Kinemage of the C-alpha trace (Angstrom):
@kinemage 1
@onewidth
@group {chain A} dominant
@subgroup {mainchain}
@vectorlist {calphas} color= white
{ca unk a 1} P -0.169 0.080 0.217
{ca unk a 2} L 1.212 3.504 -0.935
{ca unk a 3} L 0.889 6.422 1.273
{ca unk a 4} L -1.127 9.122 -0.937
{ca unk a 5} L -0.155 12.598 -0.169
{ca unk a 6} L -3.831 12.920 1.218
{ca unk a 7} L -3.587 10.082 3.376
{ca unk a 8} L -0.644 11.497 5.186
{ca unk a 9} L -1.922 14.951 5.547
{ca unk a 10} L -5.310 13.133 6.910
{ca unk a 11} L -2.969 11.584 9.114
{ca unk a 12} L -0.889 14.393 10.438
{ca unk a 13} L -4.224 16.374 11.113
{ca unk a 14} L -5.844 13.649 12.836
{ca unk a 15} L -2.530 13.088 15.275
{ca unk a 16} L -2.723 16.758 15.851
{ca unk a 17} L -6.481 17.107 16.574
{ca unk a 18} L -6.029 14.095 19.113
{ca unk a 19} L -3.082 15.517 20.890
{ca unk a 20} L -4.905 18.469 21.314
{ca unk a 21} L -7.658 16.441 22.902
{ca unk a 22} L -5.181 14.733 24.802
{ca unk a 23} L -3.411 17.705 26.240
{ca unk a 24} L -7.239 18.995 27.188
{ca unk a 25} L -8.053 16.320 29.105
{ca unk a 26} L -4.802 16.133 30.974
{ca unk a 27} L -4.776 19.651 31.653
{ca unk a 28} L -8.748 19.285 33.030
{ca unk a 29} L -7.552 16.417 34.812
{ca unk a 30} L -4.743 18.154 36.743
{ca unk a 31} L -6.603 21.274 37.528
{ca unk a 32} L -10.040 19.446 38.659
{ca unk a 33} L -9.233 19.384 42.263
{ca unk a 34} L -8.346 23.104 42.301
{ca unk a 35} L -11.434 23.762 40.737
{ca unk a 36} L -13.546 21.760 43.236
{ca unk a 37} L -11.620 23.240 46.237
{ca unk a 38} L -12.227 26.795 45.338
{ca unk a 39} L -15.829 25.928 44.449
{ca unk a 40} L -16.269 24.513 47.958
{ca unk a 41} L -14.370 27.537 49.584
{ca unk a 42} L -16.442 29.854 47.486
{ca unk a 43} L -19.870 27.758 49.028
{ca unk a 44} L -18.601 27.699 52.576
{ca unk a 45} L -17.708 31.290 52.965
{ca unk a 46} L -20.313 34.593 52.886
{ca unk a 47} L -18.639 37.533 51.399
{ca unk a 48} L -19.111 41.031 52.700
{ca unk a 49} L -22.105 42.246 50.456
{ca unk a 50} L -23.737 38.632 51.216
{ca unk a 51} L -23.646 39.299 54.750
{ca unk a 52} L -25.069 42.967 54.393
{ca unk a 53} L -27.753 41.497 52.090
{ca unk a 54} L -28.626 38.989 54.917
{ca unk a 55} L -28.426 41.703 57.712
{ca unk a 56} L -30.755 44.097 55.618
{ca unk a 57} L -33.145 41.077 54.924
{ca unk a 58} L -33.088 40.299 58.681
{ca unk a 59} L -33.965 43.844 60.116
{ca unk a 60} L -36.221 44.441 57.322
{ca unk a 61} L -38.424 41.482 58.491
{ca unk a 62} L -38.138 42.571 62.212
{ca unk a 63} L -39.507 46.068 61.545
{ca unk a 64} L -41.972 44.355 59.336
{ca unk a 65} L -43.129 42.457 62.291
{ca unk a 66} L -42.919 45.775 64.693
{ca unk a 67} L -45.219 47.403 62.573
{ca unk a 68} L -47.458 44.197 62.606
{ca unk a 69} L -47.719 44.283 66.085
{ca unk a 70} L -48.388 48.125 66.455
{ca unk a 71} L -51.402 47.827 64.595
{ca unk a 72} L -52.437 44.741 66.167
{ca unk a 73} L -51.890 46.518 69.644
{ca unk a 74} L -53.747 49.352 68.197
{ca unk a 75} L -56.911 47.241 67.653
{ca unk a 76} L -56.744 45.954 70.830
{ca unk a 77} L -56.216 49.078 72.597
{ca unk a 78} L -59.364 50.233 70.899
{ca unk a 79} L -61.258 47.208 71.863
{ca unk a 80} L -60.124 47.398 75.498
{ca unk a 81} L -61.158 51.101 75.720
{ca unk a 82} L -64.759 49.995 74.487
{ca unk a 83} L -64.934 47.712 77.405
{ca unk a 84} L -63.700 44.188 76.153
{ca unk a 85} L -61.631 42.785 78.885
{ca unk a 86} L -60.225 40.020 76.860
{ca unk a 87} L -58.504 43.035 74.436
{ca unk a 88} L -57.187 44.438 77.445
{ca unk a 89} L -55.213 41.007 78.508
{ca unk a 90} L -54.549 40.763 74.564
{ca unk a 91} L -53.264 44.323 74.172
{ca unk a 92} L -50.540 43.740 77.039
{ca unk a 93} L -49.436 40.615 75.739
{ca unk a 94} L -49.012 42.135 72.384
{ca unk a 95} L -47.170 45.048 73.802
{ca unk a 96} L -44.544 42.572 75.827
{ca unk a 97} L -44.010 40.867 72.413
{ca unk a 98} L -43.308 44.217 71.030
{ca unk a 99} L -41.071 45.585 73.633
{ca unk a 100} L -39.254 42.230 73.315
{ca unk a 101} L -38.530 42.528 69.714
{ca unk a 102} L -37.856 46.708 69.866
{ca unk a 103} L -34.268 46.352 71.091
{ca unk a 104} L -33.545 43.741 67.910
{ca unk a 105} L -34.256 46.732 65.438
{ca unk a 106} L -31.244 49.524 64.936
{ca unk a 107} L -32.249 52.867 65.204
{ca unk a 108} L -31.737 54.716 61.875
{ca unk a 109} L -29.771 58.280 62.518
{ca unk a 110} L -31.488 60.818 61.491
């Protein structure tokens, strides 16, 4: 069998292509542990901006809860003033819950 120029050229291109694939595969195998470790560190740690966002969400949640307690306490006080003794007790319990939550919400400077 005689090697034709087309066959030689095809074999040369094929060998270059395969060697490139092998090099790429070897590089992926070598760098895989580093990529996995860095991903694990990234997942395990919280950036400062993420921490700030989480803190902001928690503060907003507490502020919403305070507003809800204020509305409930107002309604209960109105009912208490109208003579409902059960509402007086409920208003006091709501007030205690409100006062317990109040120190957990930071005061914004004016």
